[in-house]
TIMI-213266 format. One record per residue: x, z, y of N, C-alpha, C, O, CB in turn; residue in one letter; residue number from 1. Coordinates in pm, whole numbers. Glycine has a CB too. Example, Ala and Ser with C-alpha at 12.3 -4.5 7.8 and 13.67 -1.06 7.14 Angstrom:
BEGIN
<<1319; 780; -569>; <1230; 780; -450>; <1320; 780; -330>; <1424; 846; -332>; <1131; 905; -447>; "a"; 1>
<<1285; 708; -225>; <1367; 714; -106>; <1290; 787; 3>; <1341; 804; 114>; <1408; 572; -60>; "s"; 2>
This chain:
BEGIN
<<2454; 2812; -2554>; <2412; 2755; -2668>; <2417; 2606; -2665>; <2461; 2543; -2761>; <2286; 2800; -2698>; "m"; 1>
<<2373; 2547; -2558>; <2385; 2399; -2532>; <2516; 2351; -2520>; <2541; 2237; -2560>; <2317; 2360; -2413>; "f"; 2>
<<2611; 2427; -2466>; <2742; 2376; -2462>; <2817; 2379; -2588>; <2907; 2298; -2607>; <2813; 2444; -2368>; "n"; 3>
<<2782; 2476; -2683>; <2828; 2485; -2814>; <2800; 2348; -2896>; <2880; 2287; -2967>; <2760; 2606; -2879>; "d"; 4>
<<2671; 2316; -2867>; <2623; 2188; -2950>; <2705; 2067; -2897>; <2744; 1982; -2977>; <2455; 2156; -2931>; "k"; 5>
<<2729; 2059; -2768>; <2804; 1942; -2702>; <2939; 1944; -2769>; <2986; 1847; -2828>; <2817; 1955; -2535>; "i"; 6>
<<2997; 2060; -2755>; <3135; 2077; -2817>; <3143; 2035; -2959>; <3233; 1959; -2994>; <3179; 2221; -2810>; "t"; 7>
<<3063; 2075; -3035>; <3069; 2050; -3178>; <3037; 1902; -3194>; <3098; 1838; -3280>; <2969; 2143; -3261>; "r"; 8>
<<2957; 1850; -3127>; <2921; 1707; -3145>; <3048; 1617; -3112>; <3086; 1525; -3185>; <2795; 1667; -3050>; "f"; 9>
<<3105; 1653; -2999>; <3224; 1586; -2958>; <3349; 1591; -3053>; <3416; 1492; -3080>; <3260; 1640; -2831>; "n"; 10>
<<3369; 1706; -3097>; <3472; 1723; -3200>; <3432; 1655; -3323>; <3524; 1610; -3391>; <3498; 1866; -3229>; "l"; 11>
<<3306; 1640; -3366>; <3277; 1566; -3491>; <3297; 1403; -3465>; <3316; 1322; -3556>; <3119; 1601; -3541>; "d"; 12>
<<3290; 1373; -3337>; <3305; 1228; -3313>; <3458; 1186; -3300>; <3483; 1067; -3285>; <3226; 1188; -3181>; "e"; 13>
<<3550; 1270; -3304>; <3698; 1227; -3301>; <3724; 1140; -3424>; <3719; 1185; -3539>; <3800; 1356; -3301>; "v"; 14>
<<3750; 1022; -3396>; <3792; 923; -3497>; <3928; 929; -3541>; <4015; 945; -3456>; <3770; 794; -3450>; "k"; 15>
<<3960; 916; -3671>; <4102; 933; -3712>; <4169; 786; -3673>; <4106; 681; -3685>; <4116; 973; -3886>; "q"; 16>
<<4286; 791; -3630>; <4362; 673; -3585>; <4498; 690; -3661>; <4559; 797; -3675>; <4379; 666; -3417>; "k"; 17>
<<4535; 572; -3707>; <4676; 572; -3752>; <4764; 508; -3641>; <4732; 416; -3566>; <4691; 494; -3889>; "t"; 18>
<<4883; 576; -3647>; <4992; 536; -3545>; <5123; 506; -3623>; <5158; 564; -3725>; <5019; 657; -3433>; "v"; 19>
<<5187; 411; -3563>; <5324; 363; -3632>; <5448; 389; -3540>; <5514; 294; -3496>; <5319; 198; -3665>; "y"; 20>
<<5474; 503; -3516>; <5591; 526; -3418>; <5728; 489; -3479>; <5755; 505; -3598>; <5596; 679; -3373>; "p"; 21>
<<5816; 437; -3384>; <5953; 403; -3414>; <6043; 473; -3309>; <6163; 445; -3303>; <5975; 246; -3415>; "e"; 22>
<<5988; 558; -3230>; <6061; 634; -3122>; <5968; 759; -3122>; <5867; 773; -3191>; <6074; 551; -2966>; "a"; 23>
<<6022; 850; -3030>; <5968; 980; -2987>; <5819; 951; -2951>; <5782; 859; -2879>; <6053; 1044; -2860>; "t"; 24>
<<5731; 1052; -3018>; <5589; 1044; -3000>; <5526; 1163; -2989>; <5556; 1249; -3072>; <5528; 977; -3098>; "k"; 25>
<<5430; 1194; -2888>; <5357; 1310; -2875>; <5218; 1276; -2944>; <5159; 1179; -2896>; <5347; 1354; -2722>; "s"; 26>
<<5163; 1333; -3037>; <5031; 1301; -3102>; <4927; 1338; -3027>; <4940; 1444; -2965>; <5013; 1360; -3228>; "l"; 27>
<<4806; 1265; -3015>; <4703; 1301; -2944>; <4589; 1353; -3047>; <4605; 1334; -3168>; <4664; 1185; -2855>; "g"; 28>
<<4499; 1405; -3007>; <4384; 1440; -3100>; <4323; 1313; -3166>; <4294; 1218; -3094>; <4269; 1516; -3021>; "l"; 29>
<<4305; 1310; -3285>; <4262; 1191; -3355>; <4383; 1107; -3415>; <4363; 1033; -3511>; <4180; 1104; -3256>; "g"; 30>
<<4498; 1118; -3363>; <4612; 1043; -3415>; <4666; 1115; -3536>; <4779; 1164; -3533>; <4722; 1026; -3308>; "e"; 31>
<<4588; 1123; -3646>; <4603; 1203; -3761>; <4685; 1145; -3880>; <4732; 1214; -3971>; <4473; 1236; -3806>; "q"; 32>
<<4695; 1016; -3869>; <4773; 954; -3974>; <4898; 884; -3908>; <4886; 793; -3826>; <4684; 851; -4056>; "v"; 33>
<<5012; 931; -3948>; <5132; 872; -3883>; <5218; 807; -4004>; <5238; 865; -4111>; <5219; 992; -3798>; "v"; 34>
<<5263; 689; -3974>; <5339; 606; -4061>; <5466; 578; -3986>; <5470; 471; -3926>; <5264; 477; -4101>; "q"; 35>
<<5559; 649; -3981>; <5683; 652; -3887>; <5801; 593; -3953>; <5816; 616; -4073>; <5721; 798; -3842>; "a"; 36>
<<5882; 521; -3892>; <5999; 453; -3945>; <6114; 454; -3836>; <6092; 431; -3717>; <5959; 304; -3987>; "k"; 37>
<<6245; 484; -3892>; <6353; 461; -3798>; <6393; 311; -3838>; <6367; 259; -3947>; <6480; 576; -3812>; "t"; 38>
<<6462; 250; -3729>; <6504; 120; -3731>; <6666; 112; -3708>; <6725; 214; -3670>; <6423; 44; -3623>; "t"; 39>
<<6732; 4; -3729>; <6851; -16; -3695>; <6888; -18; -3553>; <7000; 19; -3515>; <6882; -116; -3750>; "s"; 40>
<<6793; -63; -3473>; <6805; -67; -3331>; <6770; 62; -3264>; <6813; 83; -3151>; <6722; -173; -3279>; "a"; 41>
<<6698; 148; -3325>; <6641; 272; -3274>; <6738; 392; -3316>; <6844; 371; -3376>; <6489; 291; -3331>; "g"; 42>
<<6697; 508; -3283>; <6759; 639; -3316>; <6671; 737; -3397>; <6557; 705; -3433>; <6798; 707; -3188>; "a"; 43>
<<6721; 850; -3424>; <6639; 959; -3477>; <6554; 988; -3375>; <6591; 970; -3259>; <6712; 1082; -3523>; "a"; 44>
<<6419; 1040; -3405>; <6334; 1073; -3305>; <6244; 1197; -3353>; <6255; 1247; -3465>; <6252; 948; -3267>; "f"; 45>
<<6160; 1239; -3263>; <6075; 1361; -3277>; <5930; 1321; -3278>; <5893; 1232; -3201>; <6101; 1462; -3161>; "t"; 46>
<<5850; 1377; -3355>; <5705; 1357; -3346>; <5647; 1498; -3304>; <5674; 1595; -3375>; <5641; 1301; -3490>; "i"; 47>
<<5576; 1511; -3202>; <5526; 1639; -3161>; <5379; 1644; -3177>; <5301; 1564; -3126>; <5564; 1668; -3023>; "t"; 48>
<<5344; 1751; -3257>; <5200; 1781; -3287>; <5120; 1806; -3149>; <5180; 1840; -3046>; <5191; 1913; -3386>; "l"; 49>
<<4999; 1790; -3152>; <4901; 1832; -3044>; <4892; 1988; -3048>; <4942; 2055; -3138>; <4751; 1764; -3067>; "p"; 50>
<<4828; 2034; -2948>; <4801; 2179; -2944>; <4731; 2225; -3068>; <4635; 2166; -3117>; <4718; 2215; -2824>; "s"; 51>
<<4789; 2342; -3117>; <4723; 2395; -3240>; <4575; 2437; -3213>; <4491; 2433; -3304>; <4803; 2518; -3294>; "v"; 52>
<<4546; 2477; -3090>; <4411; 2522; -3062>; <4319; 2398; -3046>; <4208; 2398; -3100>; <4409; 2612; -2934>; "v"; 53>
<<4359; 2305; -2980>; <4282; 2185; -2955>; <4248; 2106; -3089>; <4146; 2039; -3105>; <4363; 2095; -2857>; "e"; 54>
<<4351; 2123; -3185>; <4345; 2043; -3312>; <4278; 2125; -3419>; <4283; 2089; -3537>; <4489; 1999; -3360>; "a"; 55>
<<4222; 2224; -3385>; <4158; 2329; -3498>; <4075; 2240; -3592>; <3990; 2160; -3551>; <4049; 2456; -3426>; "a"; 56>
<<4106; 2259; -3718>; <4020; 2199; -3826>; <4060; 2051; -3864>; <3999; 1983; -3947>; <3870; 2201; -3779>; "g"; 57>
<<4171; 2011; -3793>; <4217; 1878; -3829>; <4329; 1878; -3906>; <4409; 1972; -3901>; <4242; 1800; -3723>; "q"; 58>
<<4348; 1768; -3990>; <4458; 1745; -4086>; <4542; 1646; -4008>; <4490; 1568; -3929>; <4410; 1688; -4236>; "l"; 59>
<<4676; 1650; -4031>; <4773; 1547; -3983>; <4864; 1509; -4100>; <4935; 1594; -4153>; <4860; 1601; -3859>; "y"; 60>
<<4862; 1381; -4140>; <4940; 1327; -4243>; <5063; 1261; -4182>; <5040; 1175; -4098>; <4860; 1232; -4326>; "s"; 61>
<<5189; 1288; -4211>; <5294; 1235; -4141>; <5390; 1188; -4251>; <5439; 1273; -4325>; <5356; 1337; -4040>; "i"; 62>
<<5421; 1050; -4267>; <5505; 998; -4355>; <5622; 913; -4287>; <5605; 841; -4188>; <5425; 922; -4449>; "t"; 63>
<<5744; 930; -4353>; <5847; 838; -4310>; <5852; 720; -4405>; <5901; 733; -4518>; <5984; 907; -4302>; "q"; 64>
<<5803; 606; -4362>; <5778; 506; -4449>; <5901; 414; -4457>; <5912; 336; -4552>; <5656; 434; -4408>; "v"; 65>
<<5983; 421; -4373>; <6126; 354; -4377>; <6224; 420; -4305>; <6193; 482; -4203>; <6129; 218; -4326>; "a"; 66>
<<6359; 413; -4354>; <6464; 497; -4279>; <6590; 404; -4267>; <6624; 334; -4362>; <6502; 642; -4360>; "r"; 67>
<<6652; 405; -4158>; <6775; 332; -4141>; <6894; 424; -4126>; <6897; 503; -4031>; <6764; 242; -4022>; "d"; 68>
<<6987; 419; -4208>; <7105; 497; -4191>; <7078; 648; -4189>; <6995; 694; -4267>; <7172; 456; -4067>; "a"; 69>
<<7140; 722; -4111>; <7118; 865; -4103>; <7021; 908; -3992>; <7048; 1004; -3920>; <7248; 934; -4084>; "a"; 70>
<<6915; 842; -3980>; <6823; 868; -3876>; <6703; 934; -3926>; <6619; 877; -3996>; <6787; 747; -3806>; "k"; 71>
<<6696; 1058; -3887>; <6582; 1152; -3932>; <6466; 1147; -3835>; <6483; 1107; -3720>; <6632; 1301; -3943>; "n"; 72>
<<6352; 1187; -3879>; <6231; 1214; -3806>; <6202; 1360; -3811>; <6184; 1417; -3919>; <6116; 1134; -3861>; "i"; 73>
<<6196; 1423; -3698>; <6174; 1581; -3688>; <6029; 1587; -3634>; <5994; 1514; -3541>; <6290; 1666; -3577>; "t"; 74>
<<5940; 1677; -3696>; <5814; 1696; -3668>; <5811; 1846; -3605>; <5857; 1941; -3668>; <5728; 1672; -3795>; "v"; 75>
<<5758; 1860; -3486>; <5764; 1991; -3424>; <5631; 2009; -3354>; <5563; 1912; -3322>; <5885; 2005; -3325>; "e"; 76>
<<5592; 2142; -3329>; <5471; 2192; -3262>; <5493; 2178; -3121>; <5608; 2171; -3078>; <5436; 2337; -3297>; "d"; 77>
<<5391; 2173; -3045>; <5386; 2155; -2908>; <5443; 2283; -2835>; <5376; 2386; -2836>; <5243; 2122; -2867>; "l"; 78>
<<5548; 2279; -2779>; <5610; 2397; -2698>; <5612; 2519; -2781>; <5601; 2629; -2726>; <5529; 2428; -2564>; "d"; 79>
<<5625; 2509; -2907>; <5630; 2631; -2994>; <5498; 2714; -2990>; <5501; 2836; -3004>; <5749; 2723; -2949>; "g"; 80>
<<5390; 2650; -2972>; <5270; 2720; -2959>; <5215; 2780; -3084>; <5120; 2858; -3077>; <5176; 2637; -2904>; "d"; 81>
<<5274; 2745; -3204>; <5211; 2794; -3315>; <5319; 2856; -3398>; <5287; 2898; -3510>; <5133; 2686; -3388>; "a"; 82>
<<5448; 2869; -3357>; <5539; 2917; -3429>; <5576; 2853; -3565>; <5620; 2913; -3662>; <5504; 3036; -3442>; "g"; 83>
<<5550; 2719; -3555>; <5591; 2621; -3670>; <5729; 2586; -3668>; <5776; 2530; -3568>; <5515; 2492; -3667>; "f"; 84>
<<5801; 2613; -3771>; <5933; 2557; -3771>; <5952; 2420; -3796>; <5879; 2371; -3882>; <6006; 2619; -3857>; "g"; 85>
<<6044; 2337; -3734>; <6043; 2210; -3753>; <6053; 2157; -3883>; <6122; 2215; -3967>; <6128; 2164; -3686>; "d"; 86>
<<5989; 2048; -3911>; <6014; 1982; -4041>; <6076; 1853; -4033>; <6027; 1767; -3960>; <5894; 1967; -4113>; "a"; 87>
<<6181; 1831; -4104>; <6273; 1706; -4088>; <6241; 1613; -4211>; <6251; 1651; -4327>; <6440; 1748; -4086>; "v"; 88>
<<6205; 1499; -4175>; <6188; 1389; -4282>; <6310; 1302; -4292>; <6329; 1223; -4201>; <6064; 1296; -4251>; "l"; 89>
<<6398; 1308; -4398>; <6524; 1259; -4382>; <6534; 1143; -4498>; <6642; 1091; -4526>; <6634; 1382; -4393>; "d"; 90>
<<6430; 1112; -4554>; <6438; 1003; -4672>; <6311; 927; -4653>; <6208; 979; -4610>; <6446; 1068; -4833>; "l"; 91>
<<6324; 789; -4691>; <6193; 709; -4689>; <6108; 767; -4796>; <6152; 810; -4903>; <6214; 551; -4714>; "a"; 92>
<<5978; 765; -4759>; <5873; 816; -4862>; <5839; 960; -4834>; <5732; 1008; -4871>; <5927; 806; -5013>; "g"; 93>
<<5934; 1032; -4764>; <5883; 1178; -4743>; <5762; 1183; -4670>; <5733; 1093; -4590>; <5981; 1265; -4669>; "e"; 94>
<<5685; 1288; -4693>; <5549; 1301; -4656>; <5504; 1452; -4643>; <5525; 1533; -4733>; <5465; 1228; -4759>; "h"; 95>
<<5443; 1482; -4528>; <5388; 1618; -4508>; <5249; 1600; -4469>; <5214; 1495; -4414>; <5465; 1701; -4401>; "i"; 96>
<<5161; 1703; -4497>; <5038; 1718; -4440>; <5016; 1857; -4387>; <5029; 1955; -4460>; <4938; 1683; -4533>; "i"; 97>
<<4983; 1867; -4259>; <4958; 1991; -4181>; <4804; 1995; -4148>; <4737; 1895; -4122>; <5050; 1994; -4043>; "l"; 98>
<<4758; 2124; -4153>; <4635; 2152; -4103>; <4625; 2255; -4005>; <4673; 2365; -4033>; <4557; 2180; -4199>; "l"; 99>
<<4570; 2237; -3893>; <4536; 2338; -3779>; <4425; 2428; -3815>; <4315; 2384; -3850>; <4497; 2266; -3647>; "s"; 100>
<<4451; 2551; -3806>; <4334; 2653; -3815>; <4290; 2709; -3683>; <4206; 2799; -3674>; <4373; 2773; -3904>; "n"; 101>
<<4356; 2648; -3573>; <4330; 2702; -3439>; <4430; 2805; -3390>; <4438; 2834; -3271>; <4197; 2763; -3435>; "g"; 102>
<<4506; 2862; -3485>; <4611; 2954; -3449>; <4743; 2916; -3488>; <4840; 2945; -3418>; <4586; 3078; -3502>; "y"; 103>
<<4752; 2846; -3609>; <4895; 2817; -3658>; <4877; 2677; -3743>; <4768; 2635; -3781>; <4959; 2951; -3759>; "t"; 104>
<<4987; 2621; -3764>; <4987; 2496; -3853>; <5015; 2547; -3981>; <5101; 2634; -3996>; <5093; 2382; -3815>; "w"; 105>
<<4942; 2496; -4087>; <4969; 2531; -4227>; <5014; 2407; -4288>; <4950; 2303; -4271>; <4847; 2591; -4303>; "a"; 106>
<<5134; 2411; -4366>; <5176; 2305; -4446>; <5114; 2306; -4564>; <5139; 2392; -4648>; <5306; 2302; -4466>; "l"; 107>
<<5029; 2211; -4583>; <4952; 2203; -4715>; <4996; 2104; -4816>; <4947; 2114; -4928>; <4814; 2173; -4689>; "i"; 108>
<<5080; 2011; -4792>; <5153; 1924; -4869>; <5285; 1900; -4816>; <5305; 1888; -4695>; <5086; 1806; -4885>; "f"; 109>
<<5384; 1892; -4913>; <5528; 1870; -4869>; <5606; 1815; -4991>; <5632; 1886; -5088>; <5596; 2010; -4814>; "d"; 110>
<<5644; 1687; -4981>; <5719; 1626; -5088>; <5868; 1603; -5042>; <5932; 1512; -5097>; <5650; 1491; -5131>; "n"; 111>
<<5925; 1678; -4949>; <6059; 1669; -4899>; <6150; 1728; -4999>; <6271; 1732; -4979>; <6075; 1738; -4765>; "r"; 112>
């Protein structure tokens, strides 16, 4: 029982962090707001979600805020751990929101 209280307290203390990737990025717990962009100097890249089990109860908001040429951003789960099919953001302004229920990623918003 004591350990359950510690675990719940620690999960409640995870602070939301915004990240601004311009290259391949593996998201950590708490990196729940992603404002990604491709650049003329960069290439298409992949954003990997954290473990679906570890991210249970967390929402992840991922937006392609700017896009250069034909450079897409692919969102994938960690090592196929949730059977989530890749999501490709291929236009500036495209946005998805995912929720982990501890077993799978649920796509709860998608404006692609």
